N, C-alpha and C positions, 0 to 999 in steps of 0.2 A: 529259765533265763540263766545265761552264762555271762559272767563278768571276768575279764581278764585284767589281773592286778600285777603292777610292777613291784614285785617283792623287795627289790634293792633300792627303791626310791624313798628318800626322806632321811632326816637326820638320824632317825631310830630305827632304820631298816637294818636286817629284816625282821627283827624281833616284833616290834609293835605292828608292822604291816601284816605279818603272818597272824598274830593274835586277833587283830581287827577283822581280817578276812574270814577266819574261822568263826568269830561271833556273828558275822553277817550271814555265813551259810547256815548257821544254827537258827538264828532269829528270822530271817527272811526266806529261807528255803531256796535260796539260789545256788547255781553251781559256780564254783570259783576255780579260775586257772591262775596259779601263782607262777610268775615268770621270773627267772633269776638263776643264781648259782645253786644248783640242785642240792648239793651236800649241805649248804648252809640253811637252806629252807627245811630240809628234813631235819636238821638239828633243833630248829625251833618248834617243828611240829611234835617232836618227841617229848618237848616240855609240856605239851598240852595233854591233859589226861585222855580226852576223846575228841575226835573231830569227825565230821561227816564223811562218807565215802565220795561225796560230790566234789571233794577237793582234788584237784589235778595239779601236776608240776610239770612245767615245761622248762628245760634247762637253757639258760643263756649265760655263757661264760664271761661276758664283759659287762662292766658297770660304768655308766656315764655318771661322774662325780658331780656334786652340787656346783662346784666353782669352775667346771670346765666350759670353754666357749661353745655355745650350742651348735652352730653350723659345722664347725671343725670336728666336733665329737660325733655328730650324726654321720659324717662322711668316713671318719676313722674307725669307728666302733660299730660295724655292721652286725655283730653278734651280741650287741647290748640288750638288756632287758627291755628297754624303751622301744627299740626298733622291732623286737620280736612281738611285743604286745600290739603294736600297730599292724604288723603283718597278720596276726591272728584276727584282729578286727576287720581288716580289709578282706580277707578271705572268708569271711562270715562264719568263722569258727568260734566267735564270741559276739555278744550283742553289745558290749560297752567296755571301755577301757578306763582304768583309773591308775593315776601315778601321782605320788608326792615327791617325786624327784626333780631334777633339773627343769624348771619350768620352760626355759628357752628351748631345751632339747625336745621336750614334749610337744610344744607348739610347732617346732620345725619339722619334727618326724611326722606328726599328724597331718600337717599341711602337704608336705610332699607325698606322704604315703596313702592318705585317704583322698586328697584332693579337696577343692572348695565346693560348696554348694552353687548350683547355677545362680548367677546374679550376684554372688558375694565375692569381693575382691580380697579381703583379708579377714582372718579370724579375730574374735575378741573374747577375752576372759570376763565372764559375768560373776560377780560376787554378791552374795546375799548378806545384807547388813541389818541388824535390829534397828528399830525405830521407837519413837514415843508413841507411835500409833499402833493400831492392831496389825496392819500389814507391814511387811519387811520392805526394804528398798533394794532393787536390783541395780548394781552399778557395773557398767560396761563402757570402756575396756579397762582393766587394771594392770596391763603389762604385756599383752601379746603384740601390740602394734603402737610403737611409741612415736611413730611419724605418720599418723593418720591423715587422710584427706577428708574434706567435708562430706563427700558422697559416701565414704566408709563409715562416718558417724551416723548417717541416715540408715545405712544397712544395719548397723548395730541396733538402732532404735527399733527398726522393723522386726529384727530377730528376737530382741529382748521382749517386745510387746506380745508376740506369739508364745514364747516361752513362759511369761509371766501368766498369761491367760490359762494355759494348759496346766502349769504346775500349781498355781495358787487358787485356780478356779475363780479368778477376778475378771469380769467381762471387759471392762474398758480402763485398763491401767494408764495413769497419767505419766507423761514423759516430760523430763526437764533437761536442759543442756547446762552442764557445769561451767561456770563463769566467775568472773571477779565481781560481778554485780548483776542485779535483776534486770536492769534496763536493756532494751533491745540494742541500744547503741554501744553498749560496753563490749570490750574485748578486741582481740585481733581481728584482722580481715578474715582470717581462716574460721574464726568462731562466728563471725557475722554471716559468712556464706552458709556455715552449717545451720545456723538459726533459721535463715530463709528457707532452706531445703526442708527442714523439719515443719515449719510453719505451713508449707505449701501441701502437706499430706492431710489425710483424714485421721492421723494419729491424734490422741488427746494430748496435744502438746501445750504445756503451760509455760513455755518460755524459759528464761535463764533461771538457774538456781545457784546458790553459793554453797560452799563447803559445809557451812553450819546447818544447811537444810537437809543434808543427807540423813542425819540421824533423827531429825525432827519428823522425817517422813512426808515432806512437803510433796513429793511425787513418788509414785511406785517405782519409776525407772529413771535413773540418772545416767546420762550419756556424756563421755569424755574420751579423750585420746589416751593411749596406754601410759604415757609418761606421767601425765597429770593424775590419772587414776591410780597409779601404783604409789606415787608420793602421798596422795590422800589416804590410801589404805594403810601404808606404813605409819604414817603420823597417827592415824586413829588407833592402830595396835599399840603404839608407844604410849599414847596418852591413857589408854585403858589399863595398861600394865602398871604404869606410874601411879595412877589413881588407886589402884588395888594395893600397891605397896605402901603408899602414904596412909591409906585407911587403915591397913593392918598394923603399921607402926603406931598411929595414934591410939588405936584401940587397946594396944598393949602397954601404953605408958604408964597407966595408973590402975589401982584396984577398982576404982569407981567405973572406969572405962570397961574393965574386964566383966564387972557385974552387969553392966549395960549390955554387953555383947551377948550374954546368956539369953537376953530377952529378944534380941533382934537377929538371933544366929539364923533362924529359918528363913528370914526375910533376905538376909545377905546371901544365903545359898541361892534363892530364887534369882536374885539379881545377878549373881555370877553366872548361873546357867543361861540366863537371857543374853549376857555379852559373851560367852564362851564360843570361840570360833568352831570348836570341835562338834558342838551341837548341830552346826549347819553343814559339817562334813567337807565337801568339796565345791569347786567352781566349774561350771560347764564351760567348755571352749566351744563357743558358738560360731558357726560358719563352716566348719569342716564337715566332711560327708561321713559322719559317724558320731556315736555318742562317746564324748571324750571328757572325763572329769579330772581336773587338776587339784590336788591337795596341798595344804600348807606344808612347807619342808619340815616343820616340827610336829607333823600329824602324829597323835597317840593312837593307840589301838581304838579308842572310842571314835576319834575323827575318821579313821579309815572305815570303820563299820558304817558310820553315817554318810560318808562319801559314796559307798557302795549303794546305799539306799537311794541317794540323790541319782546315781546312774540308772538304777532300776526304774525310778519315776520317769526319768527322761525317755527311756525306752518304751515303756508302757504308754506314755502319752503321745508318742509318735509325732513329735513337734517338727522333726526335720523337714518332711514333705510340705507342711504348711508354711515353714519359713520360706521355702523357695517360691511357693505360690504367692505369698504375701509380697515378696520383693518383686516378683514378675508383674503383679497387677498394679503396684503402687509406685514403682519408679518409671518415670518417662524416659525412654531411650533417646 
């Protein structure tokens, strides 16, 4: 399997991206195509003692920066690493594409370059979140489409249900609609219309869920528009970071607390691993005609490696065809 990687995407690119890609090639036995400024990629590879022969480099002289307007950058920088990656995926010279770069640019390039799946109007970014239950929650959308229509939320739910069944081997995942309350009458007209569309399907729809329910694992899938989903995601990240710092500060305040830390250290490490986004790697961009994984801008080598694992699982599961079939059979024209 061949994964094309945007070597220039992310706050710590290309160093962390190259390290993570090499680790993935070694651990998972996949072929990696590193796309970006060739000289800089080679400099990073030289720092690694040994790497598989399966690592390839494709030169792309331009870089879309994290703060550039997506649509403008895509039109202006035709020789960027993101554009080149999409072209390789479209021409079937790679099986999947990963980038931790400018999210808007990745979404825009993938949408225009790969096209949408039949029956899907807009793509959605699906993020895996840990919960208090055994199963994680898949939240869609968290930023690809901030002005979604009710029908698009239904399409998100149908794609997410197929993805969840294949990736997590869970036969009938439950679906919830993110709202300000659980009652069916709550929310805007837009949310009420989306509620009715979801209720009229054979999905395991559980009605409205609130923000607090995401991490409780009340439903396996939570559907929302990209604006709300992105705010919820960023708030969650901020709370997790703040709690970590507060806990660290309090544990180092006294000798007694430091002694107690010695006894609970392993437990704290397990908690940190459970909450660490790098363990989950990247988020699939569902709806485009190809396997595209988007990473956190701060992706470390570990996160890059795990994102490549996520990309490989999506390719192996062959979910794209079933997504199209699910939408075709369940949505009434």
